[in-house]
C-alpha positions in Angstrom: 215.1 -55.7 104.7 211.8 -55.9 104.9 209.7 -58.4 103.2 207.1 -58.0 101.2 203.8 -58.3 101.5 201.5 -60.4 99.8 199.4 -57.9 98.1 202.6 -56.2 97.2 204.0 -59.4 95.7 201.0 -60.3 94.1 201.5 -56.7 92.3 204.6 -57.6 91.6 203.9 -61.3 89.9 201.5 -59.1 88.0 203.5 -56.5 86.7 206.0 -59.4 85.7 203.7 -61.4 83.7 202.4 -58.1 81.6 205.5 -57.7 80.9 206.1 -61.2 79.4 202.3 -61.3 77.4 203.3 -58.5 75.8 207.1 -59.4 74.5 204.9 -62.5 73.5 202.8 -60.7 71.5 205.5 -58.9 70.5 207.3 -61.8 69.2 204.2 -62.8 68.1 203.6 -59.9 65.8 207.3 -59.9 64.3 206.7 -63.6 63.7 203.2 -62.9 61.5 205.5 -59.6 60.0 208.0 -61.6 59.1 206.5 -64.5 57.5 204.0 -62.0 55.5 207.5 -60.5 54.0 208.6 -64.2 53.0 205.6 -64.5 50.9 205.7 -61.6 49.1 209.3 -61.9 48.7 208.3 -65.0 47.0 205.9 -64.3 45.3 207.6 -61.3 43.8 210.2 -63.5 42.4 207.5 -66.2 41.3 206.3 -63.0 39.6 210.1 -61.8 37.9 210.7 -65.7 36.8 207.4 -65.3 34.9 208.4 -62.2 33.3 211.9 -63.7 32.6 210.6 -66.6 30.8 207.1 -64.5 28.7 210.1 -62.5 27.0 212.5 -65.5 26.4 209.2 -67.3 24.6 208.8 -63.5 22.9 212.4 -63.8 21.9 212.4 -67.6 20.5 209.4 -66.4 18.1 211.6 -64.0 17.1 214.4 -66.1 16.7 211.7 -68.3 14.9 210.6 -65.7 12.4 213.6 -64.4 11.4 214.9 -68.0 10.7 211.9 -68.7 8.8 212.7 -65.1 6.6 216.0 -65.8 6.0 215.0 -69.4 4.3 212.3 -67.5 2.7 214.6 -65.4 1.1 217.4 -67.7 0.4 214.5 -70.0 -1.4 213.7 -67.2 -3.4 217.4 -66.6 -4.3 217.8 -69.4 -5.7 
């Protein structure tokens, strides 16, 4: 088997390094996409919790109002 020339070794090294750089670049993009997805998921969960709390407050106010009206109706009936 014939030994590789200096030019061939340099070419192979450059090809390997370019492939490695491309792979690392792809991994960085994947990590960034993962981080962005995680951030969006966290934001969506926070918005959902806020909406649930707002709905719970509305229901609580309605229940308090119904209780006031019931007490008022009882007071008028007596």
